[in-house]
Backbone as CSV, one residue per row, in Angstrom:
resi,resn,N_x,N_y,N_z,CA_x,CA_y,CA_z,C_x,C_y,C_z
1,UNK,6.140,-23.328,15.683,5.603,-22.353,16.618,5.495,-20.993,15.926
2,UNK,4.388,-20.311,16.147,4.108,-19.023,15.510,4.873,-17.912,16.209
3,UNK,5.717,-17.220,15.484,6.477,-16.093,16.003,5.821,-14.811,15.468
4,UNK,5.033,-14.143,16.326,4.249,-12.977,15.896,5.138,-11.838,15.424
5,UNK,6.267,-11.615,16.100,7.159,-10.519,15.722,7.755,-10.763,14.338
6,UNK,8.205,-11.994,14.103,8.795,-12.327,12.808,7.736,-12.240,11.706
7,UNK,6.546,-12.758,11.983,5.453,-12.701,11.009,5.103,-11.242,10.698
8,UNK,5.038,-10.418,11.745,4.720,-8.999,11.583,5.776,-8.304,10.721
9,UNK,7.038,-8.638,10.952,8.117,-8.031,10.173,7.965,-8.365,8.691
10,UNK,7.770,-9.644,8.375,7.681,-10.050,6.973,6.391,-9.551,6.325
11,UNK,5.318,-9.489,7.076,4.072,-8.923,6.562,4.276,-7.444,6.243
12,UNK,4.878,-6.706,7.170,5.119,-5.274,6.947,6.059,-5.050,5.764
13,UNK,7.074,-5.918,5.614,7.993,-5.800,4.479,7.248,-6.013,3.166
14,UNK,6.345,-6.986,3.147,5.547,-7.257,1.950,4.631,-6.077,1.633
15,UNK,3.982,-5.543,2.669,3.113,-4.377,2.470,3.930,-3.203,1.941
16,UNK,5.131,-3.016,2.485,5.973,-1.898,2.060,6.374,-2.040,0.592
17,UNK,6.720,-3.253,0.164,7.077,-3.472,-1.242,5.866,-3.193,-2.138
18,UNK,4.693,-3.701,-1.731,3.469,-3.435,-2.504,3.171,-1.939,-2.529
19,UNK,3.393,-1.262,-1.394,3.189,0.189,-1.329,4.130,0.905,-2.291
20,UNK,5.425,0.522,-2.294,6.381,1.176,-3.192,5.970,1.019,-4.649
21,UNK,5.575,-0.204,-5.025,5.153,-0.434,-6.412,3.915,0.399,-6.726
22,UNK,2.947,0.400,-5.797,1.714,1.154,-6.010,1.997,2.652,-6.096
23,UNK,2.803,3.166,-5.183,3.094,4.607,-5.166,3.879,5.030,-6.393
24,UNK,4.904,4.274,-6.747,5.736,4.645,-7.894,4.930,4.582,-9.190
25,UNK,4.186,3.485,-9.374,3.387,3.380,-10.603,2.291,4.443,-10.631
26,UNK,1.702,4.733,-9.471,0.675,5.770,-9.419,1.225,7.136,-9.771
27,UNK,2.393,7.464,-9.227,3.020,8.750,-9.545,3.419,8.828,-11.014
28,UNK,3.926,7.707,-11.564,4.265,7.682,-12.992,3.025,7.876,-13.857
29,UNK,1.935,7.211,-13.485,0.695,7.345,-14.256,0.122,8.761,-14.165
30,UNK,0.343,9.404,-13.055,-0.173,10.761,-12.863,0.690,11.801,-13.579
31,UNK,2.031,11.673,-13.436,2.925,12.723,-13.903,3.563,12.452,-15.267
32,UNK,3.840,11.182,-15.575,4.575,10.862,-16.796,3.662,10.289,-17.884
33,UNK,2.706,9.450,-17.481,1.806,8.799,-18.437,0.352,9.133,-18.118
34,UNK,-0.011,10.418,-18.129,-1.378,10.779,-17.739,-2.412,10.235,-18.710
35,UNK,-3.619,10.041,-18.194,-4.712,9.523,-19.020,-5.300,10.664,-19.845
36,UNK,-5.110,10.580,-21.129,-5.680,11.569,-22.040,-5.841,10.915,-23.395
37,UNK,-6.397,11.614,-24.331,-6.649,11.090,-25.677,-5.366,10.512,-26.269
38,UNK,-5.394,9.254,-26.649,-4.238,8.605,-27.269,-3.176,8.151,-26.305
39,UNK,-3.424,8.246,-24.988,-2.393,7.901,-24.006,-2.136,6.402,-23.923
40,UNK,-3.050,5.580,-24.440,-2.841,4.135,-24.370,-1.623,3.717,-25.193
41,UNK,-1.242,4.533,-26.180,-0.080,4.211,-27.013,1.227,4.610,-26.338
42,UNK,1.164,5.368,-25.243,2.377,5.786,-24.547,3.044,4.588,-23.872
43,UNK,4.370,4.663,-23.735,5.086,3.610,-23.023,6.261,4.225,-22.268
44,UNK,6.715,3.493,-21.263,7.852,3.920,-20.455,8.625,2.677,-20.068
45,UNK,9.937,2.701,-20.286,10.811,1.565,-19.981,10.328,0.291,-20.679
46,UNK,9.779,0.456,-21.869,9.319,-0.692,-22.644,7.964,-1.245,-22.236
47,UNK,7.314,-0.606,-21.246,6.004,-1.056,-20.790,4.948,-0.053,-21.202
48,UNK,3.830,-0.560,-21.710,2.739,0.314,-22.132,2.054,0.928,-20.919
49,UNK,1.278,1.969,-21.158,0.517,2.587,-20.070,-0.418,1.562,-19.436
50,UNK,-1.029,0.694,-20.245,-1.942,-0.334,-19.728,-1.217,-1.276,-18.761
51,UNK,0.028,-1.629,-19.069,0.815,-2.499,-18.182,1.107,-1.795,-16.862
52,UNK,1.436,-0.491,-16.932,1.680,0.274,-15.702,0.412,0.340,-14.856
53,UNK,-0.755,0.500,-15.510,-2.030,0.513,-14.781,-2.259,-0.838,-14.110
54,UNK,-1.989,-1.931,-14.836,-2.161,-3.276,-14.258,-1.242,-3.489,-13.059
55,UNK,0.019,-3.068,-13.183,0.953,-3.168,-12.049,0.419,-2.398,-10.841
56,UNK,-0.078,-1.194,-11.098,-0.623,-0.349,-10.035,-1.825,-1.020,-9.369
57,UNK,-2.726,-1.543,-10.184,-3.947,-2.168,-9.658,-3.636,-3.403,-8.807
58,UNK,-2.801,-4.297,-9.323,-2.536,-5.550,-8.607,-1.663,-5.334,-7.368
59,UNK,-0.716,-4.414,-7.447,0.087,-4.103,-6.255,-0.791,-3.441,-5.199
60,UNK,-1.718,-2.585,-5.639,-2.664,-1.963,-4.707,-3.541,-2.996,-4.026
61,UNK,-3.987,-3.993,-4.782,-4.797,-5.064,-4.195,-3.987,-5.871,-3.189
62,UNK,-2.728,-6.152,-3.516,-1.855,-6.869,-2.569,-1.655,-6.042,-1.299
63,UNK,-1.486,-4.729,-1.466,-1.321,-3.851,-0.308,-2.591,-3.838,0.539
64,UNK,-3.758,-3.836,-0.094,-5.029,-3.856,0.631,-5.168,-5.130,1.459
65,UNK,-4.841,-6.263,0.871,-4.916,-7.540,1.597,-3.915,-7.551,2.755
66,UNK,-2.693,-7.102,2.483,-1.673,-7.065,3.534,-2.033,-6.116,4.666
67,UNK,-2.546,-4.933,4.326,-2.912,-3.950,5.349,-4.081,-4.446,6.192
68,UNK,-5.037,-5.126,5.566,-6.156,-5.688,6.315,-5.651,-6.723,7.314
69,UNK,-4.710,-7.556,6.881,-4.093,-8.544,7.772,-3.324,-7.853,8.895
70,UNK,-2.597,-6.788,8.552,-1.831,-6.014,9.542,-2.753,-5.439,10.619
71,UNK,-3.869,-4.864,10.198,-4.832,-4.286,11.150,-5.416,-5.384,12.042
72,UNK,-5.747,-6.518,11.441,-6.288,-7.643,12.219,-5.265,-8.130,13.246
73,UNK,-3.990,-8.168,12.852,-2.923,-8.610,13.750,-2.740,-7.642,14.920
74,UNK,-3.028,-6.348,14.690,-2.850,-5.316,15.721,-4.183,-4.843,16.311
75,UNK,-5.253,-5.585,16.090,-6.574,-5.155,16.507,-6.676,-4.948,18.019
76,UNK,-5.995,-5.787,18.785,-6.028,-5.654,20.245,-5.456,-4.294,20.667
77,UNK,-4.347,-3.883,20.054,-3.742,-2.589,20.350,-4.695,-1.468,19.934
78,UNK,-5.304,-1.597,18.759,-6.221,-0.573,18.248,-7.377,-0.360,19.224
79,UNK,-8.020,-1.446,19.637,-9.175,-1.314,20.539,-8.760,-0.822,21.914
80,UNK,-7.627,-1.268,22.401,-7.141,-0.832,23.720,-6.855,0.670,23.733
81,UNK,-6.122,1.141,22.731,-5.770,2.566,22.677,-7.012,3.409,22.396
82,UNK,-7.918,2.912,21.554,-9.147,3.658,21.252,-9.979,3.868,22.521
83,UNK,-10.051,2.848,23.382,-10.811,2.984,24.635,-10.162,3.985,25.580
84,UNK,-8.842,4.029,25.575,-8.133,4.891,26.525,-7.728,6.236,25.931
85,UNK,-8.127,6.509,24.674,-7.649,7.697,23.964,-7.931,8.989,24.716
86,UNK,-9.112,9.157,25.257,-9.458,10.395,25.956,-9.077,10.369,27.430
87,UNK,-8.710,9.208,27.923,-8.325,9.085,29.334,-6.816,9.111,29.486
88,UNK,-6.327,8.252,30.381,-4.887,8.164,30.628,-4.233,7.378,29.502
89,UNK,-3.363,8.062,28.791,-2.647,7.432,27.685,-1.373,8.221,27.443
90,UNK,-0.281,7.509,27.243,0.995,8.166,26.975,0.885,9.022,25.717
91,UNK,1.553,10.153,25.737,1.493,11.094,24.615,1.929,10.440,23.314
92,UNK,2.975,9.606,23.375,3.477,8.921,22.169,2.413,7.978,21.599
93,UNK,1.740,7.230,22.469,0.686,6.307,22.021,-0.482,7.088,21.410
94,UNK,-0.836,8.212,22.007,-1.919,9.046,21.485,-1.564,9.585,20.092
95,UNK,-0.318,10.039,19.931,0.123,10.551,18.630,0.129,9.436,17.592
96,UNK,0.682,8.250,17.970,0.704,7.109,17.053,-0.707,6.723,16.616
97,UNK,-1.630,6.706,17.574,-3.008,6.327,17.257,-3.641,7.351,16.314
98,UNK,-3.405,8.632,16.578,-3.955,9.686,15.704,-3.379,9.583,14.297
99,UNK,-2.075,9.405,14.209,-1.411,9.277,12.913,-1.912,8.039,12.170
100,UNK,-2.003,6.920,12.886,-2.482,5.677,12.273,-3.939,5.796,11.838
101,UNK,-4.737,6.545,12.599,-6.134,6.756,12.223,-6.220,7.557,10.924
102,UNK,-5.406,8.600,10.821,-5.378,9.392,9.592,-4.888,8.550,8.420
103,UNK,-3.859,7.724,8.665,-3.342,6.820,7.640,-4.436,5.851,7.198
104,UNK,-5.196,5.333,8.158,-6.285,4.407,7.836,-7.351,5.079,6.965
105,UNK,-7.731,6.309,7.308,-8.753,7.018,6.529,-8.249,7.266,5.102
106,UNK,-7.002,7.739,4.967,-6.437,7.990,3.638,-6.340,6.683,2.848
107,UNK,-5.906,5.615,3.521,-5.783,4.315,2.863,-7.156,3.781,2.443
108,UNK,-8.149,3.916,3.322,-9.501,3.438,3.014,-10.079,4.204,1.825
109,UNK,-9.900,5.523,1.806,-10.390,6.331,0.677,-9.670,5.979,-0.625
110,UNK,-8.351,5.820,-0.546,-7.580,5.464,-1.745,-7.997,4.081,-2.251
111,UNK,-8.179,3.141,-1.333,-8.562,1.776,-1.723,-9.962,1.753,-2.311
112,UNK,-10.909,2.381,-1.616,-12.294,2.386,-2.082,-12.413,3.060,-3.443
113,UNK,-11.825,4.235,-3.591,-11.927,4.961,-4.861,-11.205,4.211,-5.982
114,UNK,-10.070,3.580,-5.649,-9.347,2.794,-6.650,-10.151,1.592,-7.106
115,UNK,-10.786,0.904,-6.155,-11.614,-0.255,-6.518,-12.826,0.155,-7.339
116,UNK,-13.438,1.290,-6.982,-14.596,1.775,-7.749,-14.183,2.102,-9.183
117,UNK,-13.077,2.842,-9.337,-12.621,3.212,-10.680,-12.174,1.986,-11.475
118,UNK,-11.639,0.986,-10.804,-11.114,-0.209,-11.475,-12.226,-1.195,-11.834
119,UNK,-13.120,-1.459,-10.860,-14.080,-2.552,-11.026,-15.524,-2.119,-11.276
120,UNK,-15.926,-0.968,-10.734,-17.331,-0.569,-10.814,-17.586,0.360,-11.994
121,UNK,-16.706,1.324,-12.197,-16.854,2.291,-13.292,-15.653,2.206,-14.233
122,UNK,-15.499,1.074,-14.905,-14.313,0.925,-15.759,-14.336,1.887,-16.932
123,UNK,-13.142,2.162,-17.450,-13.049,3.067,-18.593,-13.454,2.314,-19.856
124,UNK,-13.406,2.955,-20.924,-13.763,2.334,-22.189,-14.022,3.391,-23.239
125,UNK,-13.929,4.640,-22.829,-14.097,5.723,-23.778,-15.536,5.931,-24.220
126,UNK,-15.714,6.892,-25.038,-17.044,7.287,-25.512,-17.584,6.298,-26.546
127,UNK,-16.707,5.785,-27.406,-17.044,4.820,-28.462,-18.206,5.295,-29.334
128,UNK,-18.171,6.531,-29.706,-19.217,7.069,-30.581,-20.601,7.008,-29.960
129,UNK,-20.671,7.058,-28.631,-21.953,7.027,-27.930,-22.454,5.624,-27.634
130,UNK,-21.652,4.594,-27.972,-22.095,3.214,-27.751,-21.720,2.664,-26.377
131,UNK,-20.946,3.404,-25.609,-20.547,2.930,-24.284,-21.553,3.430,-23.248
132,UNK,-22.402,2.538,-22.696,-23.419,2.986,-21.739,-22.834,3.455,-20.405
133,UNK,-21.580,3.073,-20.125,-20.962,3.465,-18.849,-20.139,4.746,-18.953
134,UNK,-20.138,5.383,-20.127,-19.271,6.535,-20.324,-19.534,7.641,-19.302
135,UNK,-20.774,7.949,-19.023,-21.106,8.987,-18.055,-21.706,8.412,-16.775
136,UNK,-21.482,7.131,-16.519,-22.035,6.497,-15.322,-21.419,7.123,-14.074
137,UNK,-22.180,7.123,-12.987,-21.672,7.675,-11.736,-22.093,6.784,-10.580
138,UNK,-21.398,6.948,-9.476,-21.703,6.237,-8.236,-21.599,7.248,-7.105
139,UNK,-22.657,7.367,-6.338,-22.728,8.344,-5.241,-22.444,9.764,-5.730
140,UNK,-22.896,10.049,-6.944,-22.759,11.394,-7.481,-21.422,11.695,-8.124
141,UNK,-20.512,10.732,-8.153,-19.202,10.956,-8.762,-19.041,10.072,-9.989
142,UNK,-18.536,10.656,-11.073,-18.206,9.874,-12.251,-16.865,9.180,-12.014
143,UNK,-16.433,8.401,-12.981,-15.130,7.736,-12.898,-14.014,8.759,-12.664
144,UNK,-14.123,9.910,-13.305,-13.074,10.929,-13.167,-13.084,11.535,-11.763
145,UNK,-14.268,11.687,-11.176,-14.356,12.153,-9.792,-13.739,11.162,-8.825
146,UNK,-14.034,9.862,-9.036,-13.431,8.825,-8.183,-11.916,8.786,-8.371
147,UNK,-11.451,9.017,-9.608,-10.000,9.067,-9.848,-9.354,10.228,-9.100
148,UNK,-10.048,11.362,-9.031,-9.526,12.507,-8.270,-9.437,12.181,-6.778
149,UNK,-10.486,11.555,-6.239,-10.457,11.131,-4.829,-9.286,10.178,-4.607
150,UNK,-9.108,9.243,-5.546,-8.024,8.263,-5.449,-6.660,8.940,-5.440
151,UNK,-6.482,9.905,-6.324,-5.211,10.622,-6.415,-4.890,11.349,-5.119
152,UNK,-5.817,12.161,-4.626,-5.529,12.976,-3.444,-5.435,12.143,-2.170
153,UNK,-6.249,11.100,-2.063,-6.139,10.206,-0.899,-4.819,9.444,-0.958
154,UNK,-4.402,9.056,-2.166,-3.120,8.369,-2.314,-1.943,9.257,-1.950
155,UNK,-1.985,10.516,-2.365,-0.909,11.453,-2.004,-0.867,11.693,-0.494
156,UNK,-2.043,11.823,0.120,-2.095,11.992,1.581,-1.536,10.750,2.267
157,UNK,-1.875,9.568,1.745,-1.387,8.327,2.334,0.140,8.238,2.245
158,UNK,0.700,8.628,1.106,2.158,8.609,0.953,2.805,9.508,1.999
159,UNK,2.278,10.716,2.160,2.855,11.666,3.123,2.786,11.128,4.547
160,UNK,1.631,10.587,4.936,1.465,10.089,6.307,2.305,8.839,6.521
161,UNK,2.413,7.983,5.508,3.207,6.763,5.661,4.685,7.081,5.834
162,UNK,5.163,8.113,5.179,6.559,8.530,5.361,6.796,8.910,6.829
163,UNK,5.871,9.662,7.422,5.985,10.037,8.836,5.898,8.780,9.713
164,UNK,4.967,7.891,9.396,4.790,6.638,10.154,6.078,5.817,10.151
165,UNK,6.697,5.676,8.976,7.943,4.908,8.875,9.078,5.594,9.625
166,UNK,9.125,6.911,9.567,10.169,7.649,10.301,10.033,7.438,11.804
167,UNK,8.809,7.423,12.298,8.588,7.212,13.738,8.936,5.800,14.185
168,UNK,8.836,4.838,13.266,9.109,3.446,13.616,10.444,2.959,13.053
169,UNK,11.323,3.904,12.699,12.579,3.516,12.062,13.463,2.659,12.962
170,UNK,13.446,2.896,14.262,14.286,2.100,15.162,13.870,0.633,15.124
171,UNK,12.551,0.366,15.196,12.063,-1.016,15.131,12.398,-1.629,13.775
172,UNK,12.247,-0.845,12.703,12.521,-1.341,11.350,13.994,-1.729,11.215
173,UNK,14.888,-0.835,11.630,16.328,-1.086,11.499,16.740,-2.275,12.362
174,UNK,16.255,-2.330,13.600,16.595,-3.454,14.485,16.091,-4.776,13.916
175,UNK,14.885,-4.786,13.377,14.324,-6.014,12.809,15.093,-6.456,11.577
176,UNK,15.422,-5.512,10.712,16.198,-5.857,9.511,17.551,-6.429,9.917
177,UNK,18.212,-5.787,10.874,19.510,-6.260,11.340,19.395,-7.671,11.923
178,UNK,18.379,-7.873,12.761,18.192,-9.178,13.422,17.969,-10.287,12.395
179,UNK,17.077,-10.059,11.438,16.760,-11.107,10.468,17.866,-11.291,9.437
180,UNK,18.603,-10.231,9.113,19.737,-10.358,8.201,20.857,-11.163,8.865
181,UNK,21.127,-10.900,10.156,22.147,-11.658,10.870,21.747,-13.129,10.993
182,UNK,20.476,-13.389,11.277,20.003,-14.772,11.385,20.148,-15.491,10.047
183,UNK,19.824,-14.815,8.944,19.958,-15.426,7.618,21.420,-15.700,7.297
184,UNK,22.311,-14.759,7.653,23.738,-14.939,7.409,24.276,-16.112,8.224
185,UNK,23.865,-16.216,9.486,24.309,-17.325,10.337,23.807,-18.657,9.789
186,UNK,22.585,-18.686,9.290,22.037,-19.914,8.711,22.804,-20.321,7.454
187,UNK,23.201,-19.338,6.640,23.989,-19.638,5.449,25.360,-20.190,5.818
188,UNK,25.988,-19.604,6.843,27.293,-20.089,7.293,27.188,-21.512,7.823
189,UNK,26.146,-21.778,8.606,25.954,-23.127,9.151,25.726,-24.131,8.031
190,UNK,24.977,-23.757,7.000,24.725,-24.650,5.876,26.008,-24.898,5.087
191,UNK,26.839,-23.851,4.938,28.130,-24.005,4.248,29.030,-24.966,4.995
192,UNK,29.114,-24.817,6.299,29.991,-25.667,7.113,29.524,-27.117,7.113
193,UNK,28.224,-27.338,7.069,27.716,-28.709,7.072,27.945,-29.387,5.725
194,UNK,28.153,-28.597,4.644,28.385,-29.164,3.327,29.863,-29.417,3.052
195,UNK,30.748,-28.977,3.949,32.197,-29.185,3.732,32.533,-30.659,3.927
196,UNK,33.469,-31.136,3.113,33.893,-32.530,3.243,34.836,-32.661,4.426
197,UNK,34.704,-33.741,5.213,35.622,-33.924,6.344,37.031,-34.222,5.829
198,UNK,38.032,-33.774,6.580,39.434,-33.960,6.162,39.842,-35.391,6.319
């Protein structure tokens, strides 16, 4: 039987882990291993800059898939609150919807710009003028412009997600407690069933 609450908890936990990896690697790439001449030779904790970029890209893709699933799972709430937004709606629901809308816009911009920089306008350097994509642009922005959009949308997303998590901390703590207790009880039951009879 499908337990929507349990599924939602584990989906959100997966998204959060992907978010942490994406945010941490993104901040490291921005502040510690910035992209500049010769930066490909840089390394941190034994990992090259290219490996950190790969971690960032794949964790971001996992977060995109998870967030899309999360939105689909909550689509009924989204459409219901959107219809009632200007009418009768509890202040808390209105604030949550506004915050989630801002989070969605920041996430969509970060995802779109990240995908464009990763897949549509890949790097490769000047190569003595042999790289035809060196100055390529999409919608008037070069790869560096899309990277700037990605950076600022990502920072906005981090800030809004921190507020989002703070507002939902009671549900998070209760869910973690509930599932941790259930796992502990299951382990105890398995231990007792493996004991030899006297």
